[in-house]
N, C-alpha and C positions, 0 to 999 in steps of 0.2 A: 596575417592581418593586412587588409588593403590600406596602404598609406597614400597612394595616388601621386606622390612626388619623390624623385630621387634626392639623394643628398646633394647639396650645392657643388657645382663644379669646382674642383681644386681641393675638395675636402680630403681626397686621397684615401677614402675608406676601402678596406679590404675585408670582405665578409666571406663566410663559408666554413667556419671552424667549429661548428656545434658538436662534432663528434659523430653525429648520425649521418647516414648516407643522404646525399643531397642531389638535387637536379635543378637546372634552370631551363625554362621553356621560353623560347623567343617567339613572340607573336600571340596575340590574344583573340584571334578569331575562333571559330568553332573547333578547328583542329588543335590549336594550342590550349584552349580551355579544357577540351576533353583530355588531352595528354596530362595537363597539370592536375586535374581531378583524379585521374587514374593513378598517377604517381604518388600523390598525397594519400590516397586511400590505402596504398600499400605501405605507408609509414615513412615515406621520404620527406625530408625538408625540401619544399619546392618554392622557387621564386619564379613568378610569371612576369615577363617584361613585354610591354606593349607600347609602341611608339605613339599611337594615337591617344587622345584624351578619353577613350572609351574602349570597351570590349565589343566583340561581335564581328570584327572583320568587315566583309562586304554585305552583311545582313544586319543593318542597323537602322536607327530612327533619328530624326532631328525635328526641331521645332520650326514652324513657319507661322508666325503670329500665334493664333490660338490653336492651330492644327499641330498634331503630332504625326509626322509623315515618315513612312518607311522609304528608304532609298529606292526600293523596288519591291514588287510583289514576289514573295517566296512561298512556294508550296512544297509539300512532301507527300509521299504515297504510303499506303499501309505496308508496302514491302520495304520501306525505309526503316528497317528494324533498329539500326544503330542510332539514327537520329531520334527515334521514339525512346530508346534506352537513355539517350542524353536528356531528353525532356523529363523523363522520370527522375534522373539523377539530380536535376536542378529543381525538382518539384513544380514543374510547369506544364505537365501533360494536359490538365484541364483547360489551360489557356489556348491550346492549339489542337482542337479536336478534329477527328476524321469524319467524313461523310459516313452515314450508315451503309450506303451502297453507291458505287460509282454512278454519277449522273452528270453529264456534261452537255449543256445546251449549245448547239452549233447553229448559228444563224447565217444563212446565205444571203448576203446583201443584194446580189444581182437578181435572184429569183424570189426574194422575200419569203423564204421558206425556213422554218425552224426544224432542225433534226436533233436527235439526242443520242449520245453514246451512253448506254446504260447496261448494267449487268444484272443478272439474276443470281440466285443461289445455286444454280446447277453447276456441275463440275466443269473444269476447263476441257475443251474450248466451248462447250455448250453455253457457258455463262454469258457470252456475248452474241450468241446466234440470233436471238430474237431482235436485238438492237440492230445488228448488221442487216438482217432480212428486211427491216423496215426503214433503213437509213435512206432518207430521200435525196441525199446529195450525190449518190452513185446510182448508175443503172443496174439492172438486175445482173447483167453480164459482169459488170465491174465488181459487184458484191461477191459473185461466185469466185472470181479470180483473186479477190482479197483473201477469201477463206483458204484457197489453195496456197497462196503465198505465206499466209500465217502458219500453216502446217509445215511448210518447207523451212520457215524461220525457226520454228520450234525444234527442228532437227539439227540446227547449227550449234557448234560449241564456241561461245564467245571468247574463250581462252586460246583458241587456235590462232597462232601467229599469222597464218595465211589470210585470215579474215581481217586482220588489222591493216593489211596492205591494200585491201579493196575498198571501194566506196559503196555506200548503201544504195545510192541512186541507180547505179548500173545494175546492181543485183536485183532491185525492184523491177527494172525494165526487162531483164532477162526472165523474170517470173510474171510477165504479163500485166504489170501495173501501168495503167494509163497515167498521163500527166494529171488528169482530174483526180484519180484515186490517190496519187501522191500528195496532191494539194489538200484534198478533202479528208484524208485520213492519216497517212503515214507522216507527213510533215506537220499535221495538226498536233500530233503527239511529239514527234521527233525534234522539231524546232524548239519547243518549250523545254524539253529535257536535255537535249544535246547542245543547244545554242548554235545550230547549223542546219542548213537544208540537207536533204538526203544525199545529194550529189557531192557534198563537201564533208560528209561524215564517214568515219571509219565503220565498215561493216561489223567489225567486232564489237564496238561500243553500241551500235544500233541494235545488234542482235541481243546484247545484254539488256538493254532498256526494254525491248518488246517482250523478250522471253520472261524476264523477271516481273515486269509490270502487268502484262496482259495474258501471259501464257503459263503462269506458274500456279497460282492459287486464285480462286474466284474473286476474292476481295483485295488482291494485291495492288490494284490501281485505284482503290478508293482514295480520294483526295483530302488532305488535311492542310489547314492554314491557320495562322495565328489570328485570334480574335482580339488581340491586344497589339500595341506596337511591338515590332521586333526587338527594339531596344529593351523593352521590359523583360523579354525572354533572355536574349543573348548578352545583355549587359547587367541589368538589375538583378534578375534571378540567378544568373550565372555567377555574379560577383558574391552574392550571398552564399552560394554553395562553395565557392572557393574560400571565402572567409571561414566558413564552418569547418572546412577540411584543413584549415591551418596554412593555406597557401598565402605567401606574401605576394601581393599583386601590385605592380608598379606601372602606372600609366605615364605617358609622355617620356618614356624611357627607351631611347633608340640605341640599340646595340651597335657599337663601332667595330668590334673585333671579337673573334672566338679563336682560342689557341690552346693546344695541349700544354700541360705543365710537366716538369721533370719527374714528378712522382705519379704520373699516369692519370691525373685529374684534368679538369678543364678550367680555363680562365675566360670569363666573359666580361668584356669591358663596356661600360656605359659612362657618359660624362660624370665624373666625380666619384665613380665607384668601380671596383674590380671584385667580381663575384667568383669564387672558386667552388666547383661542384664535381660530383662523380659522374654525372651524365648531363648532356645538353640535348634538347629537342629543338630543332630549327623548324618552326611552323610559320613560315613566311612565304610569299610568292617566289616563283622560280628564279627570277632575276635577282632578287635580294638574297636568296639562298646562295646563288652562284657567287655573289660578291662577298659573302661571309665565310664560305667554305675554306678551310685550310687546304694547302696544297696536298694533293694525293688522297684526299678524303673520298673522292668519287672517281671511278674510272670514266674517262671522257666527260668531264664536267661540262664541257662545251655543249653537250647535248641538251642541257637545261635551257640554253638560250635558243635552241631550235624548237622548243615547245611554244607554238604560237598562242596568241590570245584572241578572244572574240568579245565584242561589245554587247551590252544590253541598254536600250533606251527606254526610259520610263516617262510616261506622260501623266500629269495629274490635273484633273478637272473638277472644279467645285461649281455646282449648279445651285440656283436659289430654290429648287424644289426637287422632289424625287422623280427621277427619269428612268430608273432601272429597278424592276421589282425583284429580280433574281440576285443571289449573292455573287454570281459571276456568269460569264458566257464567253465563247470564242466565236470568231467570225471567219467567213469565207467570202471571196469576191470583194475584199476590202483590204486596205493596208493595215487595218486594226487587227491585232492578234487576240490577246486575252484581256478581258476587262473585269475588274473586281470592285465591288462596293466596299469601301473602307470607311464609311461614314462613322459608324459606332467606334471603331478602333481609333480613329483620329481625334475623337473628342468633339466633333462637329455636332451642334445641337439643332441647327436648322439647315435645310437644303440637303444636298447629297454630294459626297466626294467619291469620284471614281478614279481608280488607278489602272493605268493601261501599260501592260508589259510587252515590249517589242524586242524579241530576241533576234539574233543574227542581224543586227542593225547596222552593218558596216556602211551602208549607203546613206544612213540618216544620222549617225551618231554626232556629227558635227554641224548639222543643219541649225540655223538660227531659230530661236523660239518662235519668232513671228512667222517663219515659213511653216513650221510644224503646226502652229495654231491654224493657219489658213488651210492646211491640208487636212487636218484631223477633225476639226469641229464640224464641218459639213458631213464627214463620215459618221460621227456620232448621231447627227440628226437623221441620217439615212438609216442607220441601224436601230435607233431608238426614237420612235415617233414622239414620245413625250418630251424629248429634248428640243423639239422644233420651236416650242414657245417658251422655253426656259432661258433664264439669263445666266450667262457664265460669269461667276463672281471671281474666279481665279483660274489661271492656266499656267502651269509651270512645268519644268522638265528637270529630271535628274539623269545623269549620264554616267555609266560605268564602262569606260573605254576598254578596260582589261577585266571584264566581269568574270570570265572563265578562261580556261585553256581551250584552244581550238581543237575540236575532236577530229581533226583531219586524218585521213589514212596515213598510217605509219607512226602515229603519236604513241601508240602502246609501247613501241620499242624505245621511246625516249623517256618514259616516266620511270623514275627510280623507285626502288623499294625503301622501306623505313631505315634499313641498315646501311651504314657507310663503311668504307675501309678503315675508318678511324674508330677504335674501340671507345665506346661511351658517347658517340655523336650519332644522332638519329634525325631523320627527316619526316615531316608531316605536312599536310596540305592536300586540298582536293585534287591537285595536279599530280600527286604521287601515284604509285601503282596500286590503286585500290580495286581496279576492275570496273569502277563506276565512272560515269561522266562527272563533270564539275558541278556537284550538287552539295547541299548541306549534308546529305548522307555520306558522300565521299569524304568530306572534311572530317566528320566524326570518326569514320572508319580509319582514316589515316592517323588520327590522334591515338586511337586505341592500338593500332599496329606499332606506332613508335613507342608507346608506353610498354607494350608487351615485350618488345625487343629489349628495352632498357631494363625492365624488371627481371627478365630472364638472365641477362648478363650480370646483374647485381644479386642474383639468387634471392629475389624477393617474391612474395606471394602474388599470384596472378588470377586467382579464382574469381575475383570480383569484376574482372573485365567483361565487356560485352563479347559474347560468342554467338555465332550464327547457329540457329536451331538446326538440329540434325534432320 
């Protein structure tokens, strides 16, 4: 049952003696929520501890006047099967539907030309052939070279450690990709999914993204996004699912220490309470994980601190009228990356609210709002003619300075698995060794992996867990 508040500090409560096997999950983002649900579904007594006043981690919503605003635009793909499983588990699938077929409008601001990346129902790789053949942002020669590079990429094994040591940009150059092709195609997809440009991305992670999303199944890259605020999914619906599963969810509960007990169990300390459990899942960012890990729990724990972070900047613009007819688009020849219409989801009843997601935003993440407004509002007018006569009712910014782990070459060797050297202690988070970049999909997969390892050690059923289709 969700109580929302811990016992008052000094109460000295000591819990965890129900007689049933028990677990504590530290962190209420997607990874922690997934782990808590999976453990509870196997019959464990589960306590979920989250330091914030809400669940959802870095995919959340907040109120700004009458608007309900997501901290940033989050999307998923049809190939994100674990996240889709999570949506099913919290009964929220219908609130975050997928496109029937991939269709991405790509607007070149310099040439005033609209292209589209669309798929057909033909088998891979023919499903993208027609779109690529008519893609106006590349020359005929560049399109042919893209096709050859895609076939070479399809032959790579993303799990090969040698790929992790190389950067994607140099590989693309070796395979004949021009700077224009990188900008108009490879980075168009890669920056949004990896949160880094090709030259700063691990070839292994990039190969995983493109092989899985574009070169596995025809519909793998179909895009889905929430038609309601993210908080409704990852907080409201998730909390209902946790409550129904019997999880005790505590918010504003910051864990101060985790330590093994003499009888082989675990002690988790929060202000005013000590919780004893058979298993603990740490589902918090890598720096916080490092600070909470007991000595010896991880070989070379310092490597967690070597996993860099990358920012995402989000711009929010409210116009007094409709300026964008499409649900979203992406841009070339402009600092603007991806733009989504969030009017209906925000509760706005007049005008239009656009959310602009700027990944790999190291150069802009600390820019003042006034500077960003001066830079981007003219760009919106250049991209969207209807914006030229519209009044801007609001312009504000949300910043996630550590939005994801940096997918730099070598990061694969730094990401730990769910298991630690300490029996009963497990790790989760999008930054752990899921094989995926830092996405909602990676977060859910990590929660499943941690729960799977814990349940196996406790000899509990695991048939209910997400499994990749054969």
